[in-house]
VEXMAR-167798 format. One record per residue: x, y, z of N, C-alpha, C, CB in turn; residue number from 1. Coordinates in Angstrom, 3 decimals, m for minus. Glycine has a CB too. Example, Ala and Ser with C-alpha at 12.3 -4.5 7.8 and 13.67 -1.06 7.14 Angstrom:
# VEXMAR-167798
LUMFI	13.190	m5.690	7.800	12.300	m4.500	7.800	13.200	m3.300	7.800	11.308	m4.473	9.046	1
LUMFI	12.850	m2.250	7.080	13.670	m1.060	7.140	12.900	0.030	7.870	14.084	m0.598	5.725	2
# end
This chain:
# VEXMAR-167798
LUMFI	0.861	m1.198	0.000	0.000	0.000	0.000	0.894	1.245	0.000	m0.972	0.008	1.249	1
LUMFI	0.572	2.288	m0.768	1.340	3.534	m0.737	1.475	4.053	0.691	0.675	4.597	m1.627	2
LUMFI	2.630	4.680	0.994	2.940	4.974	2.385	2.011	5.990	3.023	4.332	5.461	2.489	3
LUMFI	1.506	6.963	2.292	0.660	7.955	2.942	m0.725	7.401	3.264	0.533	9.183	2.063	4
LUMFI	m1.241	6.523	2.424	m2.519	5.894	2.765	m2.346	4.952	3.954	m3.091	5.125	1.551	5
LUMFI	m1.198	4.300	4.051	m0.915	3.462	5.208	m0.821	4.311	6.471	0.383	2.672	4.997	6
LUMFI	m0.167	5.469	6.379	m0.084	6.360	7.529	m1.467	6.842	7.957	0.812	7.553	7.209	7
LUMFI	m2.337	7.091	6.982	m3.689	7.520	7.303	m4.433	6.423	8.057	m4.447	7.903	6.028	8
LUMFI	m4.273	5.168	7.606	m4.849	4.038	8.341	m4.323	4.009	9.766	m4.534	2.710	7.633	9
LUMFI	m3.020	4.176	9.910	m2.369	4.145	11.210	m2.949	5.186	12.153	m0.878	4.361	11.055	10
LUMFI	m3.078	6.408	11.650	m3.516	7.499	12.500	m4.943	7.325	12.991	m3.392	8.794	11.767	11
LUMFI	m5.793	6.721	12.154	m7.211	6.665	12.497	m7.649	5.351	13.128	m8.021	6.910	11.278	12
LUMFI	m6.910	4.270	12.925	m7.311	3.062	13.648	m6.160	2.171	14.062	m8.246	2.276	12.816	13
LUMFI	m4.939	2.730	14.138	m3.855	2.021	14.780	m3.304	0.831	14.030	m4.292	1.581	16.075	14
LUMFI	m2.867	1.018	12.797	m2.225	m0.058	12.046	m1.017	m0.569	12.830	m1.799	0.430	10.631	15
LUMFI	m0.802	m1.888	12.894	0.243	m2.426	13.752	1.658	m1.978	13.408	0.189	m3.892	13.709	16
LUMFI	1.903	m1.494	12.174	3.247	m1.043	11.829	3.444	0.433	12.111	3.531	m1.324	10.375	17
LUMFI	2.474	1.069	12.692	2.512	2.519	12.770	2.942	3.111	14.087	1.216	3.032	12.452	18
LUMFI	3.976	2.544	14.708	4.391	3.050	16.004	4.727	4.519	16.012	5.553	2.291	16.479	19
LUMFI	5.340	5.011	14.927	5.732	6.410	14.903	4.519	7.331	14.991	6.525	6.710	13.644	20
LUMFI	3.443	6.961	14.301	2.256	7.808	14.351	1.615	7.738	15.727	1.249	7.394	13.271	21
LUMFI	1.643	6.554	16.348	1.068	6.454	17.685	1.856	7.292	18.678	1.026	4.996	18.143	22
LUMFI	3.176	7.363	18.525	3.977	8.245	19.378	3.576	9.687	19.148	5.485	8.057	19.107	23
LUMFI	3.458	10.051	17.892	3.133	11.435	17.544	1.746	11.829	18.018	3.236	11.637	16.047	24
LUMFI	0.766	10.934	17.821	m0.617	11.276	18.098	m1.081	10.892	19.491	m1.490	10.630	17.100	25
LUMFI	m0.227	10.234	20.253	m0.675	9.709	21.537	m1.315	10.742	22.431	0.464	9.097	22.249	26
LUMFI	m0.672	11.888	22.606	m1.219	12.883	23.515	m2.515	13.480	22.990	m0.209	13.978	23.754	27
LUMFI	m2.607	13.632	21.668	m3.839	14.185	21.102	m5.000	13.227	21.281	m3.652	14.504	19.622	28
LUMFI	m4.745	11.925	21.059	m5.821	10.948	21.231	m6.255	10.878	22.683	m5.378	9.564	20.748	29
LUMFI	m5.280	11.007	23.598	m5.635	10.982	25.012	m6.461	12.204	25.383	m4.378	10.911	25.880	30
LUMFI	m6.132	13.349	24.796	m6.887	14.570	25.097	m8.304	14.470	24.559	m6.185	15.803	24.507	31
LUMFI	m8.426	13.983	23.310	m9.704	14.119	22.642	m10.555	12.887	22.550	m9.483	14.601	21.326	32
LUMFI	m9.956	11.711	22.725	m10.745	10.487	22.552	m11.303	10.375	21.157	m11.874	10.438	23.556	33
LUMFI	m10.500	10.726	20.154	m10.979	10.737	18.781	m11.466	9.378	18.316	m9.897	11.219	17.871	34
LUMFI	m12.258	9.397	17.254	m12.882	8.172	16.757	m11.846	7.257	16.135	m13.976	8.496	15.738	35
LUMFI	m11.953	5.968	16.437	m11.144	4.942	15.792	m12.069	3.814	15.387	m10.003	4.431	16.730	36
LUMFI	m11.810	3.238	14.230	m12.666	2.167	13.723	m11.784	1.056	13.183	m13.638	2.689	12.622	37
LUMFI	m11.480	0.092	14.023	m10.605	m1.003	13.617	m11.196	m1.734	12.426	m10.375	m1.978	14.779	38
LUMFI	m10.346	m2.046	11.444	m10.789	m2.786	10.281	m11.321	m1.915	9.160	m11.827	m3.747	10.682	39
LUMFI	m11.406	m0.620	9.383	m11.877	0.303	8.353	m10.696	1.162	7.924	m13.067	1.190	8.872	40
LUMFI	m10.391	1.159	6.625	m9.279	1.956	6.139	m9.462	3.425	6.458	m9.113	1.770	4.655	41
LUMFI	m8.342	4.102	6.722	m8.424	5.511	7.090	m9.090	6.367	6.034	m7.060	6.040	7.362	42
LUMFI	m8.711	6.162	4.760	m9.317	6.936	3.687	m10.801	6.602	3.558	m8.592	6.675	2.361	43
LUMFI	m11.138	5.328	3.706	m12.540	4.928	3.647	m13.352	5.604	4.750	m12.664	3.405	3.759	44
LUMFI	m12.781	5.640	5.943	m13.481	6.246	7.080	m13.738	7.729	6.829	m12.669	6.060	8.376	45
LUMFI	m12.694	8.463	6.446	m12.850	9.903	6.207	m13.837	10.153	5.076	m11.491	10.552	5.876	46
LUMFI	m13.718	9.377	4.001	m14.609	9.512	2.853	m16.061	9.237	3.248	m14.178	8.559	1.730	47
LUMFI	m16.257	8.176	4.025	m17.615	7.805	4.413	m18.266	8.827	5.332	m17.606	6.462	5.086	48
LUMFI	m17.512	9.315	6.313	m18.023	10.341	7.222	m18.406	11.588	6.436	m16.976	10.686	8.306	49
LUMFI	m17.506	12.010	5.555	m17.746	13.234	4.792	m18.940	13.079	3.864	m16.505	13.611	3.987	50
LUMFI	m19.047	11.933	3.189	m20.167	11.716	2.280	m21.504	11.729	2.989	m19.997	10.416	1.558	51
LUMFI	m21.575	11.079	4.141	m22.833	11.044	4.887	m23.236	12.443	5.355	m22.712	10.101	6.092	52
LUMFI	m22.265	13.181	5.897	m22.556	14.537	6.367	m22.896	15.464	5.202	m21.364	15.096	7.151	53
LUMFI	m22.186	15.319	4.095	m22.410	16.160	2.914	m23.838	15.984	2.396	m21.389	15.818	1.800	54
LUMFI	m24.286	14.745	2.306	m25.623	14.483	1.788	m26.701	15.053	2.710	m25.830	12.982	1.604	55
LUMFI	m26.501	14.925	4.032	m27.473	15.486	4.977	m27.516	17.007	4.845	m27.121	15.081	6.432	56
LUMFI	m26.358	17.613	4.674	m26.283	19.069	4.519	m26.957	19.516	3.229	m24.821	19.537	4.537	57
LUMFI	m26.665	18.833	2.117	m27.260	19.219	0.838	m28.772	19.024	0.835	m26.634	18.418	m0.294	58
LUMFI	m29.253	18.061	1.618	m30.695	17.812	1.708	m31.397	18.791	2.640	m30.948	16.394	2.180	59
LUMFI	m30.624	19.628	3.327	m31.223	20.579	4.258	m31.742	19.935	5.523	m32.331	21.306	3.591	60
LUMFI	m31.209	18.772	5.867	m31.666	18.062	7.067	m31.212	18.806	8.308	m31.136	16.608	7.088	61
LUMFI	m31.977	18.715	9.398	m31.545	19.345	10.648	m30.286	18.667	11.166	m32.663	19.285	11.710	62
LUMFI	m29.461	19.440	11.869	m28.218	18.896	12.413	m28.532	18.137	13.698	m27.176	20.028	12.676	63
LUMFI	m28.546	16.814	13.581	m28.745	15.945	14.742	m27.759	14.793	14.632	m30.226	15.419	14.827	64
LUMFI	m27.396	14.228	15.758	m26.475	13.094	15.741	m27.171	11.878	15.158	m25.947	12.789	17.160	65
LUMFI	m26.604	11.263	14.112	m27.235	10.087	13.510	m27.410	8.972	14.535	m26.406	9.583	12.323	66
LUMFI	m28.492	8.257	14.396	m28.759	7.114	15.272	m29.085	5.900	14.414	m29.925	7.421	16.262	67
LUMFI	m29.176	4.751	15.038	m29.523	3.539	14.309	m28.361	3.057	13.466	m30.739	3.776	13.433	68
LUMFI	m28.623	2.722	12.210	m27.620	2.167	11.312	m26.619	3.251	10.921	m28.286	1.561	10.056	69
LUMFI	m25.357	3.057	11.314	m24.328	4.031	10.986	m23.504	3.609	9.768	m23.417	4.239	12.178	70
LUMFI	m24.087	2.766	8.941	m23.373	2.310	7.753	m22.968	3.510	6.898	m24.244	1.325	6.934	71
LUMFI	m21.708	3.540	6.505	m21.203	4.603	5.662	m21.156	4.103	4.224	m19.804	5.078	6.138	72
LUMFI	m21.885	4.765	3.353	m21.994	4.313	1.965	m20.762	4.743	1.173	m23.279	4.870	1.309	73
LUMFI	m20.200	3.800	0.405	m19.053	4.122	m0.443	m19.404	5.273	m1.378	m18.605	2.885	m1.254	74
LUMFI	m18.509	6.245	m1.506	m18.817	7.452	m2.256	m17.554	7.946	m2.939	m19.410	8.545	m1.335	75
LUMFI	m17.498	7.808	m4.254	m16.301	8.162	m5.003	m16.148	9.667	m5.205	m16.318	7.475	m6.337	76
LUMFI	m17.124	10.455	m4.798	m16.999	11.899	m4.977	m15.825	12.480	m4.209	m18.269	12.584	m4.548	77
LUMFI	m15.440	11.818	m3.132	m14.455	12.392	m2.233	m13.078	11.745	m2.343	m14.941	12.283	m0.832	78
LUMFI	m12.881	10.864	m3.294	m11.597	10.193	m3.436	m11.220	10.111	m4.906	m11.640	8.787	m2.808	79
LUMFI	m10.026	10.578	m5.267	m9.601	10.478	m6.662	m9.555	9.025	m7.131	m8.231	11.129	m6.845	80
LUMFI	m9.776	8.836	m8.420	m9.774	7.483	m8.982	m8.352	6.940	m9.096	m10.453	7.474	m10.361	81
LUMFI	m7.422	7.765	m9.553	m6.053	7.316	m9.764	m5.290	7.121	m8.464	m5.323	8.298	m10.630	82
LUMFI	m4.384	6.130	m8.452	m3.609	5.847	m7.248	m2.691	7.007	m6.872	m2.790	4.585	m7.443	83
LUMFI	m2.083	7.633	m7.856	m1.180	8.753	m7.581	m1.939	9.921	m6.972	m0.468	9.199	m8.863	84
LUMFI	m3.116	10.210	m7.519	m3.928	11.305	m6.985	m4.435	10.981	m5.579	m5.114	11.594	m7.918	85
LUMFI	m4.805	9.717	m5.355	m5.268	9.308	m4.027	m4.150	9.418	m2.994	m5.805	7.873	m4.067	86
LUMFI	m2.927	9.069	m3.407	m1.781	9.175	m2.504	m1.491	10.639	m2.172	m0.537	8.514	m3.132	87
LUMFI	m1.636	11.506	m3.158	m1.444	12.941	m2.928	m2.467	13.462	m1.919	m1.556	13.725	m4.256	88
LUMFI	m3.715	13.048	m2.072	m4.749	13.472	m1.129	m4.453	12.935	0.269	m6.138	12.999	m1.601	89
LUMFI	m4.032	11.667	0.370	m3.715	11.084	1.666	m2.580	11.849	2.346	m3.339	9.608	1.509	90
LUMFI	m1.586	12.283	1.564	m0.481	13.060	2.128	m0.984	14.380	2.694	0.597	13.316	1.064	91
LUMFI	m1.880	15.031	1.977	m2.418	16.300	2.477	m3.287	16.096	3.716	m3.230	16.997	1.386	92
LUMFI	m4.044	15.005	3.747	m4.836	14.711	4.941	m3.936	14.389	6.127	m5.793	13.545	4.675	93
LUMFI	m2.799	13.713	5.871	m1.866	13.445	6.963	m1.284	14.735	7.519	m0.744	12.525	6.490	94
LUMFI	m1.025	15.705	6.674	m0.538	16.998	7.165	m1.577	17.643	8.080	m0.205	17.941	5.983	95
LUMFI	m2.839	17.515	7.703	m3.905	18.053	8.549	m3.968	17.316	9.884	m5.258	17.959	7.830	96
LUMFI	m3.769	15.996	9.864	m3.797	15.201	11.088	m2.667	15.603	12.026	m3.702	13.710	10.759	97
LUMFI	m1.451	15.733	11.485	m0.322	16.107	12.332	m0.544	17.492	12.922	0.995	16.068	11.534	98
LUMFI	m1.035	18.417	12.114	m1.309	19.768	12.618	m2.352	19.742	13.723	m1.777	20.679	11.481	99
LUMFI	m3.390	18.914	13.571	m4.416	18.815	14.605	m3.845	18.209	15.881	m5.599	17.980	14.108	100
LUMFI	m2.975	17.205	15.725	m2.357	16.579	16.893	m1.496	17.566	17.661	m1.520	15.381	16.472	101
LUMFI	m0.964	18.557	16.949	m0.091	19.547	17.569	m0.809	20.868	17.811	1.131	19.777	16.705	102
LUMFI	m2.130	20.809	17.903	m2.918	22.041	18.025	m2.583	22.826	19.284	m4.396	21.715	18.014	103
LUMFI	m2.087	22.153	20.326	m1.725	22.887	21.537	m0.417	23.643	21.367	m1.620	21.935	22.717	104
LUMFI	0.245	23.441	20.208	1.398	24.258	19.851	2.667	23.945	20.596	1.079	25.655	20.060	105
LUMFI	2.767	22.755	21.207	3.940	22.492	22.026	4.426	21.062	21.825	3.632	22.747	23.502	106
LUMFI	5.667	20.925	21.384	6.333	19.624	21.305	7.596	19.725	22.147	6.662	19.216	19.809	107
LUMFI	7.670	18.957	23.207	8.830	19.013	24.092	10.022	18.326	23.440	8.511	18.363	25.450	108
LUMFI	11.227	18.652	23.894	12.403	17.945	23.367	12.311	16.434	23.555	13.663	18.461	24.039	109
LUMFI	11.761	15.996	24.675	11.615	14.561	24.899	10.659	13.938	23.890	11.124	14.294	26.318	110
LUMFI	9.543	14.639	23.594	8.590	14.135	22.606	9.244	14.085	21.221	7.318	15.021	22.574	111
LUMFI	10.010	15.093	20.892	10.699	15.133	19.594	11.679	13.963	19.480	11.447	16.484	19.410	112
LUMFI	12.384	13.671	20.576	13.324	12.553	20.562	12.597	11.225	20.370	14.136	12.524	21.857	113
LUMFI	11.435	11.071	21.008	10.645	9.849	20.839	10.186	9.679	19.398	9.435	9.865	21.772	114
LUMFI	9.761	10.776	18.786	9.310	10.721	17.392	10.478	10.352	16.479	8.692	12.078	16.959	115
LUMFI	11.633	10.984	16.688	12.811	10.666	15.879	13.185	9.195	16.012	13.997	11.549	16.287	116
LUMFI	13.189	8.696	17.252	13.547	7.300	17.496	12.555	6.352	16.845	13.622	7.026	18.992	117
LUMFI	11.254	6.689	16.936	10.221	5.824	16.364	10.307	5.786	14.848	8.836	6.294	16.792	118
LUMFI	10.623	6.914	14.217	10.740	6.932	12.763	11.870	6.028	12.294	10.966	8.357	12.263	119
LUMFI	12.951	5.977	13.073	14.063	5.090	12.740	13.697	3.632	13.013	15.318	5.481	13.537	120
LUMFI	13.093	3.380	14.170	12.794	2.009	14.572	11.798	1.354	13.634	12.259	1.982	15.990	121
LUMFI	10.817	2.104	13.156	9.790	1.530	12.298	10.086	1.730	10.811	8.450	2.135	12.635	122
LUMFI	11.322	2.196	10.510	11.777	2.286	9.126	10.780	3.039	8.249	12.014	0.893	8.562	123
LUMFI	10.392	4.201	8.723	9.433	5.012	7.975	10.059	5.476	6.670	8.964	6.225	8.812	124
LUMFI	9.281	5.475	5.596	9.771	5.909	4.298	10.240	7.352	4.321	8.698	5.737	3.255	125
LUMFI	11.144	7.663	3.392	11.761	8.989	3.380	10.723	10.101	3.212	12.794	9.074	2.262	126
LUMFI	9.762	9.904	2.316	8.766	10.949	2.086	7.914	11.184	3.329	7.873	10.580	0.901	127
LUMFI	7.546	10.108	4.005	6.742	10.251	5.212	7.532	10.942	6.311	6.254	8.888	5.693	128
LUMFI	8.825	10.613	6.444	9.678	11.268	7.442	9.740	12.768	7.177	11.103	10.662	7.431	129
LUMFI	9.926	13.122	5.905	10.019	14.542	5.547	8.718	15.260	5.891	10.340	14.707	4.043	130
LUMFI	7.585	14.629	5.570	6.281	15.257	5.850	6.104	15.494	7.349	5.127	14.377	5.314	131
LUMFI	6.382	14.482	8.156	6.172	14.612	9.603	7.105	15.660	10.193	6.386	13.261	10.304	132
LUMFI	8.378	15.618	9.815	9.320	16.580	10.369	8.980	17.995	9.921	10.746	16.225	9.959	133
LUMFI	8.530	18.149	8.693	8.140	19.479	8.213	6.973	20.028	9.017	7.773	19.429	6.726	134
LUMFI	6.004	19.171	9.339	4.866	19.628	10.122	5.257	19.946	11.562	3.769	18.583	10.102	135
LUMFI	6.200	19.188	12.105	6.670	19.481	13.461	7.309	20.865	13.532	7.673	18.413	13.923	136
LUMFI	7.986	21.261	12.452	8.699	22.539	12.438	7.857	23.686	11.894	9.956	22.412	11.620	137
LUMFI	6.702	23.371	11.304	5.888	24.407	10.659	5.144	25.241	11.696	4.889	23.773	9.678	138
LUMFI	4.826	26.482	11.353	4.014	27.301	12.267	2.624	26.706	12.428	3.910	28.752	11.754	139
LUMFI	2.067	26.847	13.607	0.727	26.313	13.877	m0.297	27.305	13.320	0.501	26.070	15.425	140
LUMFI	m0.617	27.124	12.050	m1.421	28.088	11.292	m2.543	27.345	10.572	m0.538	28.879	10.273	141
LUMFI	m3.779	27.565	11.005	m4.917	26.897	10.374	m5.065	27.310	8.916	m6.203	27.208	11.135	142
LUMFI	m4.679	28.535	8.606	m4.761	28.991	7.220	m3.852	28.191	6.310	m4.410	30.460	7.128	143
LUMFI	m2.692	27.787	6.803	m1.765	26.974	6.017	m2.361	25.611	5.716	m0.434	26.814	6.751	144
LUMFI	m3.043	25.019	6.693	m3.687	23.723	6.475	m4.892	23.875	5.546	m4.122	23.100	7.821	145
LUMFI	m5.651	24.937	5.724	m6.808	25.161	4.853	m6.388	25.296	3.396	m7.571	26.411	5.292	146
LUMFI	m5.196	25.845	3.171	m4.714	26.039	1.808	m4.414	24.721	1.095	m3.475	26.899	1.822	147
LUMFI	m4.400	23.611	1.843	m4.199	22.294	1.224	m5.417	21.859	0.413	m3.891	21.247	2.297	148
LUMFI	m6.570	22.470	0.689	m7.804	22.119	m0.014	m7.824	22.743	m1.402	m9.034	22.572	0.789	149
LUMFI	m8.245	21.946	m2.392	m8.306	22.424	m3.771	m9.735	22.555	m4.290	m7.529	21.496	m4.667	150
LUMFI	m10.712	22.096	m3.495	m12.111	22.210	m3.879	m12.960	21.995	m2.627	m12.483	21.180	m5.007	151
LUMFI	m14.250	22.356	m2.664	m15.083	22.254	m1.456	m15.117	20.867	m0.837	m16.477	22.670	m1.776	152
LUMFI	m15.137	19.827	m1.682	m15.169	18.468	m1.140	m13.916	18.163	m0.328	m15.319	17.449	m2.270	153
LUMFI	m12.772	18.656	m0.789	m11.536	18.436	m0.040	m11.516	19.241	1.248	m10.329	18.795	m0.894	154
LUMFI	m12.117	20.421	1.228	m12.225	21.199	2.467	m12.986	20.408	3.523	m12.923	22.551	2.205	155
LUMFI	m14.060	19.763	3.102	m14.845	18.950	4.034	m14.033	17.756	4.537	m16.141	18.463	3.360	156
LUMFI	m13.249	17.133	3.662	m12.408	16.007	4.067	m11.365	16.438	5.093	m11.719	15.389	2.846	157
LUMFI	m10.747	17.588	4.873	m9.721	18.077	5.800	m10.328	18.355	7.166	m9.050	19.349	5.249	158
LUMFI	m11.510	18.953	7.185	m12.159	19.186	8.472	m12.540	17.866	9.123	m13.399	20.072	8.301	159
LUMFI	m13.091	16.938	8.342	m13.529	15.660	8.896	m12.379	14.893	9.518	m14.184	14.819	7.822	160
LUMFI	m11.227	14.838	8.836	m10.108	14.061	9.365	m9.562	14.710	10.632	m8.995	13.927	8.310	161
LUMFI	m9.603	16.025	10.697	m9.155	16.722	11.904	m10.102	16.460	13.062	m9.042	18.228	11.648	162
LUMFI	m11.397	16.479	12.777	m12.390	16.211	13.817	m12.340	14.764	14.289	m13.785	16.538	13.306	163
LUMFI	m12.067	13.832	13.370	m11.945	12.430	13.746	m10.787	12.243	14.719	m11.748	11.549	12.500	164
LUMFI	m9.695	12.951	14.495	m8.556	12.836	15.389	m8.849	13.456	16.750	m7.337	13.492	14.770	165
LUMFI	m9.353	14.688	16.735	m9.495	15.453	17.975	m10.647	14.959	18.836	m9.693	16.916	17.659	166
LUMFI	m11.753	14.527	18.210	m12.916	14.119	18.997	m13.459	15.295	19.808	m12.550	12.952	19.931	167
LUMFI	m13.832	15.038	21.052	m14.352	16.109	21.898	m13.268	17.144	22.187	m14.905	15.537	23.214	168
LUMFI	m12.060	16.665	22.466	m10.941	17.565	22.674	m11.121	18.527	23.832	m10.700	18.334	21.444	169
LUMFI	m10.145	19.396	23.984	m10.202	20.439	24.997	m10.403	21.785	24.337	m8.930	20.445	25.852	170
LUMFI	m10.362	22.863	25.101	m10.604	24.200	24.535	m9.644	24.565	23.404	m10.500	25.238	25.624	171
LUMFI	m8.367	24.214	23.551	m7.400	24.560	22.509	m7.692	23.780	21.229	m5.961	24.279	22.989	172
LUMFI	m8.002	22.490	21.381	m8.324	21.664	20.218	m9.572	22.167	19.499	m8.520	20.213	20.642	173
LUMFI	m10.593	22.493	20.286	m11.836	22.961	19.681	m11.643	24.323	19.013	m12.945	23.043	20.738	174
LUMFI	m10.798	25.162	19.597	m10.514	26.456	18.972	m9.812	26.263	17.632	m9.651	27.330	19.903	175
LUMFI	m8.918	25.236	17.572	m8.244	24.927	16.309	m9.256	24.521	15.247	m7.205	23.809	16.508	176
LUMFI	m10.191	23.648	15.608	m11.198	23.207	14.643	m12.065	24.375	14.183	m12.076	22.108	15.253	177
LUMFI	m12.438	25.251	15.106	m13.273	26.396	14.735	m12.537	27.314	13.761	m13.694	27.183	15.990	178
LUMFI	m11.261	27.559	14.040	m10.485	28.401	13.129	m10.298	27.715	11.780	m9.120	28.739	13.743	179
LUMFI	m10.055	26.409	11.815	m9.873	25.665	10.565	m11.130	25.729	9.714	m9.506	24.203	10.854	180
LUMFI	m12.298	25.546	10.325	m13.554	25.611	9.582	m13.721	26.969	8.908	m14.740	25.336	10.513	181
LUMFI	m13.384	28.028	9.651	m13.490	29.364	9.085	m12.545	29.584	7.925	m13.231	30.388	10.140	182
LUMFI	m11.306	29.130	8.077	m10.325	29.295	7.015	m10.665	28.441	5.793	m8.938	28.941	7.527	183
LUMFI	m11.279	27.295	6.015	m11.695	26.443	4.895	m12.940	26.978	4.200	m11.952	25.025	5.382	184
LUMFI	m13.657	27.878	4.848	m14.873	28.431	4.269	m16.026	27.447	4.235	m14.597	28.912	2.889	185
LUMFI	m16.088	26.564	5.216	m17.140	25.545	5.246	m18.404	26.129	5.870	m16.673	24.289	6.036	186
LUMFI	m19.531	25.858	5.241	m20.821	26.294	5.771	m20.999	25.762	7.194	m21.983	25.813	4.857	187
LUMFI	m21.423	26.611	8.137	m21.592	26.150	9.513	m22.519	24.945	9.650	m22.116	27.270	10.351	188
LUMFI	m23.523	24.852	8.793	m24.414	23.688	8.854	m23.686	22.411	8.441	m25.639	23.906	7.954	189
LUMFI	m22.793	22.502	7.451	m22.001	21.336	7.071	m21.058	20.955	8.207	m21.206	21.612	5.777	190
LUMFI	m20.460	21.940	8.853	m19.624	21.663	10.021	m20.426	20.899	11.072	m19.065	22.976	10.618	191
LUMFI	m21.653	21.337	11.300	m22.503	20.668	12.280	m22.766	19.214	11.916	m23.816	21.404	12.416	192
LUMFI	m23.035	18.963	10.648	m23.281	17.578	10.210	m22.017	16.727	10.317	m23.799	17.559	8.762	193
LUMFI	m20.864	17.298	9.985	m19.612	16.559	10.115	m19.350	16.201	11.580	m18.438	17.381	9.546	194
LUMFI	m19.535	17.173	12.458	m19.306	16.932	13.883	m20.288	15.892	14.431	m19.431	18.245	14.673	195
LUMFI	m21.542	15.974	14.014	m22.546	15.032	14.500	m22.231	13.611	14.043	m23.940	15.444	14.019	196
LUMFI	m21.767	13.470	12.804	m21.434	12.140	12.295	m20.212	11.578	13.005	m21.190	12.188	10.784	197
LUMFI	m19.195	12.412	13.214	m18.001	11.981	13.947	m18.367	11.543	15.359	m16.958	13.111	13.997	198
LUMFI	m19.225	12.310	16.016	m19.627	11.973	17.381	m20.376	10.652	17.432	m20.492	13.081	17.967	199
LUMFI	m21.234	10.424	16.455	m22.007	9.176	16.435	m21.090	7.976	16.244	m23.067	9.213	15.319	200
LUMFI	m20.102	8.113	15.367	m19.176	7.017	15.119	m18.312	6.739	16.342	m18.296	7.329	13.915	201
LUMFI	m17.924	7.798	17.036	m17.099	7.625	18.224	m17.844	6.894	19.333	m16.622	8.972	18.726	202
LUMFI	m19.164	6.929	19.305	m19.964	6.333	20.372	m20.500	4.953	20.025	m21.108	7.237	20.707	203
LUMFI	m20.298	4.514	18.806	m20.909	3.245	18.385	m19.937	2.430	17.559	m22.193	3.497	17.583	204
LUMFI	m20.167	1.163	17.457	m19.370	0.300	16.587	m19.774	0.591	15.162	m19.564	m1.214	16.930	205
LUMFI	m18.793	0.793	14.307	m19.054	1.186	12.925	m19.351	m0.019	12.057	m17.872	1.953	12.358	206
LUMFI	m20.431	0.074	11.268	m20.714	m0.911	10.225	m20.457	m0.252	8.895	m22.177	m1.452	10.311	207
LUMFI	m19.465	m0.764	8.151	m19.060	m0.098	6.915	m19.490	m0.902	5.715	m17.552	0.121	6.885	208
LUMFI	m20.253	m0.264	4.821	m20.735	m0.953	3.619	m19.950	m0.550	2.398	m22.206	m0.670	3.394	209
LUMFI	m18.920	m1.305	2.069	m18.173	m1.030	0.855	m16.947	m0.180	1.128	m19.056	m0.348	m0.157	210
LUMFI	m16.252	0.190	0.065	m15.013	0.951	0.156	m15.126	2.186	m0.714	m13.796	0.094	m0.263	211
LUMFI	m14.517	3.270	m0.263	m14.479	4.474	m1.084	m13.386	4.406	m2.133	m14.280	5.693	m0.215	212
LUMFI	m12.500	3.430	m1.973	m11.381	3.357	m2.901	m11.797	2.753	m4.218	m10.251	2.558	m2.305	213
# end
């Protein structure tokens, strides 16, 4: 599997080879209790959450937390067909994930050393190492992450993946999401549907119907 899609799987449901991401995201997951869905690919999860919320928003449905069957319908609108394009999107979503994990704006020297050690121990690919280290050194700027979006559907994906990581989060995490939504230019009602879908998945076992890939 291409390395960025594998990293996305790791970040959202703990792929067994992904120790480096677990080191990086550990404190964020502990803060926020973000959604994880074992057995569901990371790209599939983000795509499914976004598609379900997008359809509810376009239908003008009231913003309520989904109940009952949480099956996420495969939806190709949110994932490029080509493998190269899909890998590019996964890389941009990973940048959003790392930025969300670092929303409190602080990486201690000890944490940095753990990340460096984990990247070596788990033999992370060169491109993935460069991406993670670049995000560690980058300014904590929601506008920079929002600029990764190339169309409205991608803006929704970037917000969804950030919300999946952060979950309920704390005040700093929630402030990051609010600023990100504003910089992405996402309709507040769509934000509400994305948050409601993420919350429902975090509280229930996910039943996934099909793949977005």
